[in-house]
FIPA-742815 format. One record per residue (C-alpha): residue number from 1; chain; x, y, z. Coordinates in Angstrom, 2 decimals, always signed. Each point is the difference from the previous one (the first is absolute). Layout:
N
<pt resi="NUM" chain="A" x="X" y="Y" z="Z"/>
...
% end
This chain:
378
<pt resi="1" chain="A" x="+114.24" y="+115.94" z="+109.76"/>
<pt resi="2" chain="A" x="+1.76" y="-2.85" z="+2.17"/>
<pt resi="3" chain="A" x="-0.65" y="-2.62" z="-3.10"/>
<pt resi="4" chain="A" x="+0.89" y="-3.60" z="+0.83"/>
<pt resi="5" chain="A" x="+0.56" y="-1.89" z="-3.58"/>
<pt resi="6" chain="A" x="-0.48" y="-4.19" z="+0.32"/>
<pt resi="7" chain="A" x="+1.62" y="-2.11" z="-2.26"/>
<pt resi="8" chain="A" x="+2.81" y="-1.14" z="-1.77"/>
<pt resi="9" chain="A" x="+3.68" y="+1.94" z="+1.16"/>
<pt resi="10" chain="A" x="+3.69" y="+0.09" z="+0.35"/>
<pt resi="11" chain="A" x="+1.29" y="-2.85" z="+0.54"/>
<pt resi="12" chain="A" x="-2.37" y="-1.99" z="-2.60"/>
<pt resi="13" chain="A" x="+0.49" y="+0.98" z="-3.59"/>
<pt resi="14" chain="A" x="-2.18" y="+0.47" z="-3.03"/>
<pt resi="15" chain="A" x="-2.56" y="+2.47" z="-1.61"/>
<pt resi="16" chain="A" x="-2.17" y="+0.06" z="+3.50"/>
<pt resi="17" chain="A" x="+3.35" y="+0.61" z="+1.67"/>
<pt resi="18" chain="A" x="+0.21" y="+3.55" z="-2.30"/>
<pt resi="19" chain="A" x="-3.72" y="+0.81" z="-0.24"/>
<pt resi="20" chain="A" x="-0.27" y="+0.20" z="+3.69"/>
<pt resi="21" chain="A" x="+3.99" y="+1.73" z="+0.47"/>
<pt resi="22" chain="A" x="-0.50" y="+2.70" z="-1.76"/>
<pt resi="23" chain="A" x="-4.20" y="+0.82" z="+0.67"/>
<pt resi="24" chain="A" x="+1.83" y="+0.27" z="+3.24"/>
<pt resi="25" chain="A" x="+2.77" y="+2.29" z="-1.74"/>
<pt resi="26" chain="A" x="-2.36" y="+1.97" z="-1.15"/>
<pt resi="27" chain="A" x="-2.29" y="+0.86" z="+3.37"/>
<pt resi="28" chain="A" x="+3.34" y="+0.83" z="+1.34"/>
<pt resi="29" chain="A" x="+0.37" y="+2.74" z="-2.40"/>
<pt resi="30" chain="A" x="-3.10" y="+0.83" z="+0.23"/>
<pt resi="31" chain="A" x="+0.90" y="+0.42" z="+4.00"/>
<pt resi="32" chain="A" x="-2.62" y="-2.68" z="+1.81"/>
<pt resi="33" chain="A" x="+1.86" y="-2.75" z="+2.37"/>
<pt resi="34" chain="A" x="+1.07" y="-2.92" z="-1.38"/>
<pt resi="35" chain="A" x="+0.11" y="-4.08" z="+0.90"/>
<pt resi="36" chain="A" x="-0.28" y="-3.04" z="-1.83"/>
<pt resi="37" chain="A" x="-1.35" y="-3.26" z="+1.70"/>
<pt resi="38" chain="A" x="+1.63" y="-2.70" z="-1.89"/>
<pt resi="39" chain="A" x="+1.05" y="-3.90" z="+0.54"/>
<pt resi="40" chain="A" x="+1.28" y="-2.29" z="+2.26"/>
<pt resi="41" chain="A" x="-1.23" y="-2.47" z="-2.01"/>
<pt resi="42" chain="A" x="-1.33" y="+1.00" z="-3.56"/>
<pt resi="43" chain="A" x="-0.72" y="-3.91" z="-1.52"/>
<pt resi="44" chain="A" x="+1.04" y="-2.87" z="+1.44"/>
<pt resi="45" chain="A" x="+2.99" y="-1.26" z="-1.94"/>
<pt resi="46" chain="A" x="-1.93" y="-2.77" z="-1.68"/>
<pt resi="47" chain="A" x="-2.44" y="+2.35" z="-1.74"/>
<pt resi="48" chain="A" x="+2.28" y="+2.08" z="-1.26"/>
<pt resi="49" chain="A" x="+0.88" y="-0.80" z="-4.07"/>
<pt resi="50" chain="A" x="+3.69" y="+1.95" z="-0.38"/>
<pt resi="51" chain="A" x="+2.68" y="-0.30" z="+1.17"/>
<pt resi="52" chain="A" x="+0.34" y="+1.93" z="+3.32"/>
<pt resi="53" chain="A" x="-2.68" y="+2.94" z="+1.56"/>
<pt resi="54" chain="A" x="+3.13" y="+2.24" z="+0.71"/>
<pt resi="55" chain="A" x="+1.24" y="+3.30" z="-1.22"/>
<pt resi="56" chain="A" x="+4.41" y="+0.16" z="-0.45"/>
<pt resi="57" chain="A" x="-0.71" y="+3.75" z="-0.02"/>
<pt resi="58" chain="A" x="+0.46" y="+2.44" z="+2.27"/>
<pt resi="59" chain="A" x="-3.04" y="+0.65" z="+3.06"/>
<pt resi="60" chain="A" x="-1.38" y="+3.50" z="-1.62"/>
<pt resi="61" chain="A" x="+1.26" y="+3.27" z="+1.35"/>
<pt resi="62" chain="A" x="-2.69" y="+2.33" z="+2.75"/>
<pt resi="63" chain="A" x="-3.04" y="-2.76" z="+0.30"/>
<pt resi="64" chain="A" x="-0.61" y="-1.93" z="+3.26"/>
<pt resi="65" chain="A" x="-1.06" y="-3.33" z="-0.95"/>
<pt resi="66" chain="A" x="-0.82" y="-2.70" z="+2.80"/>
<pt resi="67" chain="A" x="-0.09" y="-3.71" z="-0.32"/>
<pt resi="68" chain="A" x="-2.70" y="-0.96" z="+2.07"/>
<pt resi="69" chain="A" x="-2.46" y="-1.99" z="-2.17"/>
<pt resi="70" chain="A" x="-0.38" y="-3.91" z="-0.34"/>
<pt resi="71" chain="A" x="-2.45" y="-0.52" z="-2.94"/>
<pt resi="72" chain="A" x="-0.82" y="-3.81" z="+1.24"/>
<pt resi="73" chain="A" x="-0.09" y="+1.06" z="+4.09"/>
<pt resi="74" chain="A" x="-3.67" y="+0.85" z="+1.38"/>
<pt resi="75" chain="A" x="+1.58" y="+0.89" z="+3.52"/>
<pt resi="76" chain="A" x="+2.42" y="+2.48" z="-1.77"/>
<pt resi="77" chain="A" x="-2.21" y="+2.02" z="-1.73"/>
<pt resi="78" chain="A" x="-2.24" y="+0.89" z="+3.21"/>
<pt resi="79" chain="A" x="+4.10" y="+1.55" z="+1.58"/>
<pt resi="80" chain="A" x="+0.03" y="+1.46" z="-2.72"/>
<pt resi="81" chain="A" x="-3.01" y="+1.67" z="-1.21"/>
<pt resi="82" chain="A" x="-0.27" y="+1.18" z="+3.32"/>
<pt resi="83" chain="A" x="+3.45" y="+1.22" z="+0.10"/>
<pt resi="84" chain="A" x="-1.04" y="+2.35" z="-3.50"/>
<pt resi="85" chain="A" x="-3.69" y="+0.62" z="+1.98"/>
<pt resi="86" chain="A" x="+2.17" y="+1.89" z="+3.29"/>
<pt resi="87" chain="A" x="+2.23" y="+2.15" z="-2.33"/>
<pt resi="88" chain="A" x="-3.43" y="+1.34" z="-1.31"/>
<pt resi="89" chain="A" x="+0.82" y="+0.86" z="-3.15"/>
<pt resi="90" chain="A" x="-2.20" y="+1.66" z="-2.52"/>
<pt resi="91" chain="A" x="+0.46" y="-2.31" z="-2.71"/>
<pt resi="92" chain="A" x="+0.62" y="-3.43" z="-1.16"/>
<pt resi="93" chain="A" x="+0.36" y="-1.39" z="-3.42"/>
<pt resi="94" chain="A" x="+0.35" y="-2.76" z="-0.81"/>
<pt resi="95" chain="A" x="+1.63" y="-1.85" z="-3.11"/>
<pt resi="96" chain="A" x="-2.74" y="-3.00" z="-1.33"/>
<pt resi="97" chain="A" x="+1.30" y="-2.31" z="-2.84"/>
<pt resi="98" chain="A" x="-0.47" y="-3.36" z="+0.77"/>
<pt resi="99" chain="A" x="-2.99" y="-1.71" z="+2.28"/>
<pt resi="100" chain="A" x="+2.35" y="-2.29" z="+2.07"/>
<pt resi="101" chain="A" x="+0.81" y="+3.26" z="+1.86"/>
<pt resi="102" chain="A" x="-3.35" y="+1.06" z="+1.11"/>
<pt resi="103" chain="A" x="-0.52" y="-2.01" z="+3.30"/>
<pt resi="104" chain="A" x="+3.46" y="+1.77" z="+1.09"/>
<pt resi="105" chain="A" x="-0.74" y="+3.62" z="-1.45"/>
<pt resi="106" chain="A" x="-4.07" y="+0.02" z="+1.16"/>
<pt resi="107" chain="A" x="+1.12" y="-1.48" z="+3.40"/>
<pt resi="108" chain="A" x="+1.98" y="+2.74" z="+0.47"/>
<pt resi="109" chain="A" x="-2.70" y="+2.61" z="-1.66"/>
<pt resi="110" chain="A" x="-2.16" y="-0.68" z="+2.04"/>
<pt resi="111" chain="A" x="+1.82" y="+0.20" z="+3.18"/>
<pt resi="112" chain="A" x="+1.32" y="+3.44" z="-1.00"/>
<pt resi="113" chain="A" x="-3.43" y="+1.41" z="-0.62"/>
<pt resi="114" chain="A" x="-1.02" y="-0.36" z="+3.37"/>
<pt resi="115" chain="A" x="+1.70" y="+3.44" z="+1.03"/>
<pt resi="116" chain="A" x="-2.81" y="+1.20" z="-1.77"/>
<pt resi="117" chain="A" x="+2.33" y="+2.58" z="-1.43"/>
<pt resi="118" chain="A" x="+1.66" y="-1.38" z="-2.99"/>
<pt resi="119" chain="A" x="-0.58" y="-0.34" z="-3.68"/>
<pt resi="120" chain="A" x="+0.75" y="-3.56" z="-1.49"/>
<pt resi="121" chain="A" x="+0.93" y="+0.95" z="-3.89"/>
<pt resi="122" chain="A" x="+0.39" y="-3.23" z="-2.20"/>
<pt resi="123" chain="A" x="+2.44" y="-0.05" z="-3.23"/>
<pt resi="124" chain="A" x="-1.52" y="-1.72" z="-2.23"/>
<pt resi="125" chain="A" x="+2.39" y="-1.98" z="-2.60"/>
<pt resi="126" chain="A" x="-2.39" y="-3.58" z="-0.61"/>
<pt resi="127" chain="A" x="-3.47" y="-0.35" z="+2.43"/>
<pt resi="128" chain="A" x="+0.25" y="-3.26" z="-2.95"/>
<pt resi="129" chain="A" x="+2.95" y="-2.02" z="+0.18"/>
<pt resi="130" chain="A" x="+1.07" y="-0.92" z="-3.89"/>
<pt resi="131" chain="A" x="+0.72" y="-3.31" z="+1.03"/>
<pt resi="132" chain="A" x="-3.24" y="-1.03" z="+2.15"/>
<pt resi="133" chain="A" x="-0.16" y="-2.21" z="+3.05"/>
<pt resi="134" chain="A" x="-2.40" y="-1.69" z="+1.73"/>
<pt resi="135" chain="A" x="-1.59" y="+2.64" z="+3.66"/>
<pt resi="136" chain="A" x="+1.80" y="+3.32" z="-2.58"/>
<pt resi="137" chain="A" x="-3.06" y="+1.44" z="+0.13"/>
<pt resi="138" chain="A" x="-1.41" y="-0.55" z="+3.69"/>
<pt resi="139" chain="A" x="+3.74" y="+0.75" z="+1.20"/>
<pt resi="140" chain="A" x="-0.33" y="+3.58" z="-2.37"/>
<pt resi="141" chain="A" x="-3.27" y="+0.28" z="+1.32"/>
<pt resi="142" chain="A" x="+0.71" y="+0.17" z="+3.34"/>
<pt resi="143" chain="A" x="+2.84" y="+2.46" z="-0.41"/>
<pt resi="144" chain="A" x="-2.09" y="+1.97" z="-2.46"/>
<pt resi="145" chain="A" x="-2.61" y="+0.68" z="+4.05"/>
<pt resi="146" chain="A" x="+2.94" y="+0.76" z="+1.36"/>
<pt resi="147" chain="A" x="+1.37" y="+3.84" z="-1.44"/>
<pt resi="148" chain="A" x="-1.87" y="+3.24" z="-0.97"/>
<pt resi="149" chain="A" x="+1.12" y="+0.19" z="-2.89"/>
<pt resi="150" chain="A" x="+1.86" y="-1.08" z="-3.26"/>
<pt resi="151" chain="A" x="+2.28" y="+1.43" z="-2.99"/>
<pt resi="152" chain="A" x="-0.41" y="-1.68" z="-3.22"/>
<pt resi="153" chain="A" x="+2.36" y="+0.09" z="-1.96"/>
<pt resi="154" chain="A" x="-1.37" y="-1.31" z="-2.78"/>
<pt resi="155" chain="A" x="-3.76" y="+0.21" z="-0.93"/>
<pt resi="156" chain="A" x="-0.35" y="-3.08" z="-0.21"/>
<pt resi="157" chain="A" x="+1.19" y="-0.55" z="+3.26"/>
<pt resi="158" chain="A" x="-1.94" y="+3.03" z="+0.92"/>
<pt resi="159" chain="A" x="-3.17" y="-2.02" z="-1.10"/>
<pt resi="160" chain="A" x="+0.70" y="-3.23" z="+1.55"/>
<pt resi="161" chain="A" x="-0.25" y="+1.42" z="+2.83"/>
<pt resi="162" chain="A" x="-3.70" y="+0.32" z="-0.34"/>
<pt resi="163" chain="A" x="+0.28" y="-4.36" z="+0.13"/>
<pt resi="164" chain="A" x="+0.71" y="+0.37" z="+4.27"/>
<pt resi="165" chain="A" x="-1.31" y="+3.34" z="+0.41"/>
<pt resi="166" chain="A" x="-2.10" y="+3.50" z="-1.46"/>
<pt resi="167" chain="A" x="-0.75" y="+2.47" z="+3.08"/>
<pt resi="168" chain="A" x="+4.09" y="+0.45" z="+0.88"/>
<pt resi="169" chain="A" x="+1.80" y="+3.30" z="-2.15"/>
<pt resi="170" chain="A" x="+2.35" y="-1.12" z="-2.07"/>
<pt resi="171" chain="A" x="+1.99" y="+1.96" z="-3.05"/>
<pt resi="172" chain="A" x="+1.54" y="-0.52" z="-3.04"/>
<pt resi="173" chain="A" x="+4.11" y="+0.95" z="+0.24"/>
<pt resi="174" chain="A" x="+2.20" y="-1.22" z="-1.93"/>
<pt resi="175" chain="A" x="+3.57" y="-1.83" z="+0.57"/>
<pt resi="176" chain="A" x="+2.38" y="+3.21" z="+0.52"/>
<pt resi="177" chain="A" x="+3.22" y="-0.06" z="-1.67"/>
<pt resi="178" chain="A" x="+3.10" y="-2.75" z="+1.24"/>
<pt resi="179" chain="A" x="+2.13" y="+2.64" z="+0.06"/>
<pt resi="180" chain="A" x="+1.85" y="-1.27" z="+3.01"/>
<pt resi="181" chain="A" x="+2.81" y="-2.44" z="-2.89"/>
<pt resi="182" chain="A" x="+2.98" y="+3.31" z="-0.46"/>
<pt resi="183" chain="A" x="-0.22" y="+2.40" z="-3.34"/>
<pt resi="184" chain="A" x="-0.30" y="-1.12" z="-2.90"/>
<pt resi="185" chain="A" x="+3.99" y="-1.53" z="-1.68"/>
<pt resi="186" chain="A" x="+0.63" y="-0.20" z="-4.14"/>
<pt resi="187" chain="A" x="+0.12" y="-2.60" z="-1.84"/>
<pt resi="188" chain="A" x="+3.54" y="-0.32" z="+0.17"/>
<pt resi="189" chain="A" x="+0.67" y="-0.06" z="+3.95"/>
<pt resi="190" chain="A" x="-3.42" y="-2.15" z="-0.04"/>
<pt resi="191" chain="A" x="+1.26" y="-2.57" z="-2.99"/>
<pt resi="192" chain="A" x="+3.80" y="-0.34" z="+1.83"/>
<pt resi="193" chain="A" x="-1.59" y="-0.62" z="+3.25"/>
<pt resi="194" chain="A" x="-1.85" y="-2.55" z="-1.16"/>
<pt resi="195" chain="A" x="+2.30" y="-1.44" z="-2.92"/>
<pt resi="196" chain="A" x="-1.72" y="+0.11" z="-1.89"/>
<pt resi="197" chain="A" x="+0.76" y="+0.69" z="-4.24"/>
<pt resi="198" chain="A" x="-1.39" y="+3.57" z="-1.75"/>
<pt resi="199" chain="A" x="+0.10" y="-0.93" z="-3.05"/>
<pt resi="200" chain="A" x="-3.56" y="-2.28" z="+1.22"/>
<pt resi="201" chain="A" x="-3.28" y="+1.89" z="+0.91"/>
<pt resi="202" chain="A" x="-1.66" y="-1.33" z="+3.08"/>
<pt resi="203" chain="A" x="-3.92" y="-0.82" z="+0.78"/>
<pt resi="204" chain="A" x="+0.12" y="-0.30" z="+3.83"/>
<pt resi="205" chain="A" x="-2.81" y="-2.29" z="+2.50"/>
<pt resi="206" chain="A" x="+0.71" y="+1.06" z="+3.07"/>
<pt resi="207" chain="A" x="-0.97" y="-1.32" z="+4.10"/>
<pt resi="208" chain="A" x="-0.84" y="-3.58" z="+1.63"/>
<pt resi="209" chain="A" x="-1.40" y="-1.90" z="-2.26"/>
<pt resi="210" chain="A" x="-3.38" y="-1.56" z="+0.10"/>
<pt resi="211" chain="A" x="-2.36" y="-1.86" z="-1.93"/>
<pt resi="212" chain="A" x="-2.60" y="+2.96" z="-0.39"/>
<pt resi="213" chain="A" x="+3.27" y="+2.08" z="-1.09"/>
<pt resi="214" chain="A" x="-0.25" y="-1.51" z="-3.57"/>
<pt resi="215" chain="A" x="+3.81" y="-0.64" z="-0.97"/>
<pt resi="216" chain="A" x="-0.92" y="-3.25" z="-1.77"/>
<pt resi="217" chain="A" x="-2.36" y="+2.61" z="-2.19"/>
<pt resi="218" chain="A" x="+3.54" y="+2.02" z="-0.46"/>
<pt resi="219" chain="A" x="+2.25" y="-2.79" z="-0.71"/>
<pt resi="220" chain="A" x="-3.33" y="-1.38" z="-2.48"/>
<pt resi="221" chain="A" x="-0.17" y="+4.15" z="-1.33"/>
<pt resi="222" chain="A" x="+4.34" y="+0.23" z="-0.09"/>
<pt resi="223" chain="A" x="-0.18" y="-2.87" z="-2.25"/>
<pt resi="224" chain="A" x="-1.02" y="+2.07" z="-2.89"/>
<pt resi="225" chain="A" x="+2.59" y="+0.07" z="-2.89"/>
<pt resi="226" chain="A" x="-0.64" y="+3.43" z="-1.26"/>
<pt resi="227" chain="A" x="+1.75" y="+0.29" z="+4.24"/>
<pt resi="228" chain="A" x="+3.03" y="-1.65" z="-0.78"/>
<pt resi="229" chain="A" x="+2.34" y="+3.50" z="-1.38"/>
<pt resi="230" chain="A" x="+2.44" y="+0.87" z="+2.49"/>
<pt resi="231" chain="A" x="-3.07" y="-0.29" z="+3.15"/>
<pt resi="232" chain="A" x="+0.79" y="-1.95" z="+2.77"/>
<pt resi="233" chain="A" x="-3.06" y="-0.70" z="+3.04"/>
<pt resi="234" chain="A" x="+1.68" y="+1.09" z="+3.73"/>
<pt resi="235" chain="A" x="-2.07" y="-2.24" z="+2.61"/>
<pt resi="236" chain="A" x="+1.52" y="+1.51" z="+3.37"/>
<pt resi="237" chain="A" x="-2.57" y="-1.10" z="+3.28"/>
<pt resi="238" chain="A" x="+0.06" y="-2.67" z="+2.33"/>
<pt resi="239" chain="A" x="-2.19" y="-3.30" z="-1.05"/>
<pt resi="240" chain="A" x="-2.88" y="-0.70" z="+2.30"/>
<pt resi="241" chain="A" x="-1.33" y="-3.42" z="-1.95"/>
<pt resi="242" chain="A" x="+1.67" y="-2.67" z="-1.94"/>
<pt resi="243" chain="A" x="+2.94" y="+1.29" z="-1.96"/>
<pt resi="244" chain="A" x="-0.17" y="-2.66" z="-1.97"/>
<pt resi="245" chain="A" x="-2.77" y="+0.65" z="-1.90"/>
<pt resi="246" chain="A" x="+1.32" y="+3.04" z="-1.58"/>
<pt resi="247" chain="A" x="+3.61" y="-1.69" z="-0.36"/>
<pt resi="248" chain="A" x="-1.68" y="-3.08" z="-2.50"/>
<pt resi="249" chain="A" x="-2.01" y="+3.03" z="-2.45"/>
<pt resi="250" chain="A" x="+3.48" y="+1.88" z="-0.07"/>
<pt resi="251" chain="A" x="+0.52" y="-3.68" z="-1.68"/>
<pt resi="252" chain="A" x="-2.69" y="-0.34" z="-1.37"/>
<pt resi="253" chain="A" x="+0.05" y="+3.53" z="-1.55"/>
<pt resi="254" chain="A" x="+3.10" y="-0.18" z="-0.61"/>
<pt resi="255" chain="A" x="+1.11" y="+2.99" z="+1.44"/>
<pt resi="256" chain="A" x="+3.26" y="-0.68" z="+1.13"/>
<pt resi="257" chain="A" x="+2.09" y="+2.22" z="-0.09"/>
<pt resi="258" chain="A" x="-2.25" y="+2.41" z="+0.01"/>
<pt resi="259" chain="A" x="-1.13" y="+0.78" z="+3.41"/>
<pt resi="260" chain="A" x="+2.24" y="+1.32" z="+3.28"/>
<pt resi="261" chain="A" x="-0.99" y="-1.99" z="+2.59"/>
<pt resi="262" chain="A" x="+0.20" y="+2.77" z="+3.21"/>
<pt resi="263" chain="A" x="-1.42" y="-2.56" z="+2.72"/>
<pt resi="264" chain="A" x="+0.67" y="+1.04" z="+3.17"/>
<pt resi="265" chain="A" x="-1.66" y="+3.40" z="+2.05"/>
<pt resi="266" chain="A" x="+1.07" y="+2.75" z="-1.61"/>
<pt resi="267" chain="A" x="+1.48" y="+2.10" z="+3.27"/>
<pt resi="268" chain="A" x="-1.32" y="+3.60" z="+0.24"/>
<pt resi="269" chain="A" x="+3.03" y="+1.89" z="-0.78"/>
<pt resi="270" chain="A" x="+0.17" y="-2.62" z="-3.85"/>
<pt resi="271" chain="A" x="-3.15" y="+0.62" z="-1.29"/>
<pt resi="272" chain="A" x="+0.80" y="+3.49" z="-1.48"/>
<pt resi="273" chain="A" x="+2.24" y="-2.00" z="-2.38"/>
<pt resi="274" chain="A" x="-2.55" y="-2.20" z="-1.44"/>
<pt resi="275" chain="A" x="-2.38" y="+2.53" z="-1.09"/>
<pt resi="276" chain="A" x="+3.65" y="+1.61" z="-1.19"/>
<pt resi="277" chain="A" x="+0.75" y="-2.34" z="-1.77"/>
<pt resi="278" chain="A" x="-3.91" y="+0.17" z="-1.92"/>
<pt resi="279" chain="A" x="-1.32" y="+0.44" z="-2.82"/>
<pt resi="280" chain="A" x="-3.53" y="-0.53" z="+0.29"/>
<pt resi="281" chain="A" x="-2.24" y="-1.64" z="+3.89"/>
<pt resi="282" chain="A" x="-2.22" y="-3.18" z="-0.94"/>
<pt resi="283" chain="A" x="-2.50" y="-0.85" z="+3.08"/>
<pt resi="284" chain="A" x="-2.11" y="-2.69" z="-2.44"/>
<pt resi="285" chain="A" x="-2.34" y="-1.14" z="+3.62"/>
<pt resi="286" chain="A" x="-2.68" y="-2.28" z="-0.60"/>
<pt resi="287" chain="A" x="-1.82" y="+2.16" z="+3.27"/>
<pt resi="288" chain="A" x="+1.05" y="+3.03" z="+2.03"/>
<pt resi="289" chain="A" x="-1.02" y="+2.57" z="+2.05"/>
<pt resi="290" chain="A" x="+2.28" y="+2.62" z="-0.40"/>
<pt resi="291" chain="A" x="+3.90" y="-0.51" z="-0.12"/>
<pt resi="292" chain="A" x="+3.28" y="+1.72" z="+1.75"/>
<pt resi="293" chain="A" x="+1.94" y="-0.73" z="-3.11"/>
<pt resi="294" chain="A" x="-1.94" y="+2.49" z="-2.54"/>
<pt resi="295" chain="A" x="+1.04" y="+2.01" z="+3.36"/>
<pt resi="296" chain="A" x="+3.59" y="-0.78" z="-0.13"/>
<pt resi="297" chain="A" x="-0.09" y="+0.36" z="-4.19"/>
<pt resi="298" chain="A" x="-2.16" y="+3.70" z="+0.55"/>
<pt resi="299" chain="A" x="+2.90" y="+0.94" z="+2.19"/>
<pt resi="300" chain="A" x="+3.15" y="-0.85" z="-2.56"/>
<pt resi="301" chain="A" x="-2.10" y="+1.24" z="-2.46"/>
<pt resi="302" chain="A" x="-0.56" y="-3.02" z="-1.82"/>
<pt resi="303" chain="A" x="-2.63" y="-1.14" z="-3.35"/>
<pt resi="304" chain="A" x="-1.78" y="-2.93" z="+1.09"/>
<pt resi="305" chain="A" x="-2.34" y="-3.03" z="-1.37"/>
<pt resi="306" chain="A" x="-3.04" y="-0.87" z="+2.40"/>
<pt resi="307" chain="A" x="-2.71" y="-2.26" z="+0.20"/>
<pt resi="308" chain="A" x="-3.07" y="+0.82" z="-0.48"/>
<pt resi="309" chain="A" x="-1.18" y="-0.58" z="+3.61"/>
<pt resi="310" chain="A" x="-1.31" y="+0.36" z="+3.06"/>
<pt resi="311" chain="A" x="+1.54" y="+3.99" z="+0.87"/>
<pt resi="312" chain="A" x="+3.07" y="-0.19" z="-2.56"/>
<pt resi="313" chain="A" x="-1.94" y="+2.30" z="-2.71"/>
<pt resi="314" chain="A" x="-1.28" y="+2.12" z="+2.45"/>
<pt resi="315" chain="A" x="+4.19" y="+1.11" z="+0.73"/>
<pt resi="316" chain="A" x="+1.83" y="-0.32" z="-3.52"/>
<pt resi="317" chain="A" x="-2.59" y="+1.88" z="-2.49"/>
<pt resi="318" chain="A" x="+0.24" y="-2.21" z="-3.34"/>
<pt resi="319" chain="A" x="+2.72" y="+1.93" z="-3.35"/>
<pt resi="320" chain="A" x="+0.97" y="+2.31" z="+3.57"/>
<pt resi="321" chain="A" x="+1.66" y="-1.75" z="+2.03"/>
<pt resi="322" chain="A" x="+0.35" y="-3.36" z="-1.70"/>
<pt resi="323" chain="A" x="-2.33" y="-2.61" z="-0.95"/>
<pt resi="324" chain="A" x="-2.93" y="-1.57" z="+1.29"/>
<pt resi="325" chain="A" x="-0.57" y="-3.03" z="-1.39"/>
<pt resi="326" chain="A" x="-2.36" y="-3.60" z="+0.72"/>
<pt resi="327" chain="A" x="+1.62" y="-2.81" z="+1.13"/>
<pt resi="328" chain="A" x="+0.66" y="-1.69" z="-2.59"/>
<pt resi="329" chain="A" x="+3.48" y="-1.04" z="-1.77"/>
<pt resi="330" chain="A" x="-1.31" y="+1.60" z="-3.62"/>
<pt resi="331" chain="A" x="-0.84" y="+3.55" z="+1.94"/>
<pt resi="332" chain="A" x="+3.42" y="-0.41" z="+1.79"/>
<pt resi="333" chain="A" x="+2.23" y="-0.69" z="-2.55"/>
<pt resi="334" chain="A" x="-0.86" y="+2.90" z="-2.26"/>
<pt resi="335" chain="A" x="+0.06" y="+3.07" z="+2.06"/>
<pt resi="336" chain="A" x="+2.93" y="-1.25" z="+1.31"/>
<pt resi="337" chain="A" x="+1.40" y="+0.10" z="-4.11"/>
<pt resi="338" chain="A" x="-1.64" y="+3.19" z="-0.65"/>
<pt resi="339" chain="A" x="+2.01" y="+1.49" z="+3.46"/>
<pt resi="340" chain="A" x="+3.09" y="-1.29" z="-1.98"/>
<pt resi="341" chain="A" x="-1.02" y="+1.41" z="-3.94"/>
<pt resi="342" chain="A" x="-1.06" y="+3.26" z="+1.03"/>
<pt resi="343" chain="A" x="+3.04" y="+1.93" z="+1.66"/>
<pt resi="344" chain="A" x="-2.47" y="+3.28" z="+0.52"/>
<pt resi="345" chain="A" x="-2.33" y="-2.56" z="+1.93"/>
<pt resi="346" chain="A" x="+2.69" y="-0.18" z="+2.31"/>
<pt resi="347" chain="A" x="+0.83" y="+3.61" z="+0.61"/>
<pt resi="348" chain="A" x="-4.22" y="+0.97" z="+0.32"/>
<pt resi="349" chain="A" x="-0.16" y="-2.35" z="+1.93"/>
<pt resi="350" chain="A" x="+3.15" y="+0.97" z="+2.49"/>
<pt resi="351" chain="A" x="-1.53" y="+3.98" z="-0.36"/>
<pt resi="352" chain="A" x="-3.74" y="-1.40" z="+0.91"/>
<pt resi="353" chain="A" x="+1.42" y="-1.61" z="+3.26"/>
<pt resi="354" chain="A" x="+1.48" y="+3.12" z="+1.51"/>
<pt resi="355" chain="A" x="-3.34" y="+1.82" z="-0.05"/>
<pt resi="356" chain="A" x="-1.63" y="-3.26" z="+0.93"/>
<pt resi="357" chain="A" x="+1.41" y="-0.92" z="+3.08"/>
<pt resi="358" chain="A" x="-0.38" y="+3.43" z="+2.02"/>
<pt resi="359" chain="A" x="-3.57" y="-1.22" z="+0.90"/>
<pt resi="360" chain="A" x="+2.06" y="-2.94" z="+1.45"/>
<pt resi="361" chain="A" x="+1.27" y="+2.01" z="+3.35"/>
<pt resi="362" chain="A" x="+0.34" y="-0.91" z="+3.34"/>
<pt resi="363" chain="A" x="-2.10" y="+2.72" z="+1.37"/>
<pt resi="364" chain="A" x="-2.67" y="-0.78" z="-2.40"/>
<pt resi="365" chain="A" x="-0.74" y="-3.25" z="+2.52"/>
<pt resi="366" chain="A" x="+0.47" y="+1.68" z="+3.46"/>
<pt resi="367" chain="A" x="-2.09" y="+2.55" z="-1.69"/>
<pt resi="368" chain="A" x="-3.11" y="-3.06" z="-0.65"/>
<pt resi="369" chain="A" x="+0.78" y="-0.97" z="+3.37"/>
<pt resi="370" chain="A" x="-0.63" y="+2.99" z="+1.63"/>
<pt resi="371" chain="A" x="-3.45" y="+0.28" z="-1.43"/>
<pt resi="372" chain="A" x="-0.96" y="-3.16" z="+0.45"/>
<pt resi="373" chain="A" x="+0.42" y="+0.44" z="+3.77"/>
<pt resi="374" chain="A" x="-1.96" y="+3.14" z="-0.57"/>
<pt resi="375" chain="A" x="-2.36" y="-1.99" z="-0.79"/>
<pt resi="376" chain="A" x="-0.01" y="-2.60" z="+2.84"/>
<pt resi="377" chain="A" x="-2.18" y="-0.51" z="+2.92"/>
<pt resi="378" chain="A" x="+1.09" y="-0.85" z="+2.93"/>
% end
């Protein structure tokens, strides 16, 4: 097939880029023709909460990436849509995650569909955003009308599609493994790279820091006195909201010296060291759909603690790959204590993860899309 992926890609950074590029590699490995159309402007700078939108890593080899899309320029949407429409792709895949992108993606999709050939599928991170704004529902409805079918990466998102449409084909396919951050490193190598003490055990909170991800909940749970014995919390990721609230909470809870802050964007080439150094990955989310962090943890075979929100419990079976607990301070603390007091559980979790991770191949994602396209009528 001739396939076009629309969404974030190099020179932009982050999980969306990693997903789209890894999906492109999977399609290329299967013998398809693949191009990615990404942004000349993704977010206006005043809307972007981080330090930079751009990657310092080298461009991915072997993927044709075209920078064409301006997210706020309707004339650009017309030009880009016509360009893709003329190429007559068999399939267009749009990674959708935010209502802000709905006018752009929805307009481009409508123009492409006029060729009466291309089937347009959207892989959904979210339809109902974690941080709601006025107009979200109207924007999302506009986008939903523009595509032919949906791949939801959690059951909660699959259910959310019904808010906007009950007829269009949809399928559930879990987030595949992020296996594009290199091979596992030894604990010793990872600790040396990060300058960490080999006699200390580490809990990892990884990724962009936003209110809904519950870092404040984790700090409160980590203040439990049962965890004050050669255990430290490693917070690796860039603040996307007010950092001072977390530093103030650290001081209030008496956690100075027990937390290691690595508050910059973690380059792809360094991700393996943070996962290699840690013993347990904790995602204390207050709301969620799915998370790429769980799929990085699976790749590096690290036990996880997630909260029972959204689709996280679908990916991390409780008592097998880690813990699923309610998003409450005591529940998170009790699970962390249990992990560090029971060495046998760590060994069991790791062995289970090695078999569980086989469920999350990229081939299964492309198979799901293929099945969906057979249902779509054009």
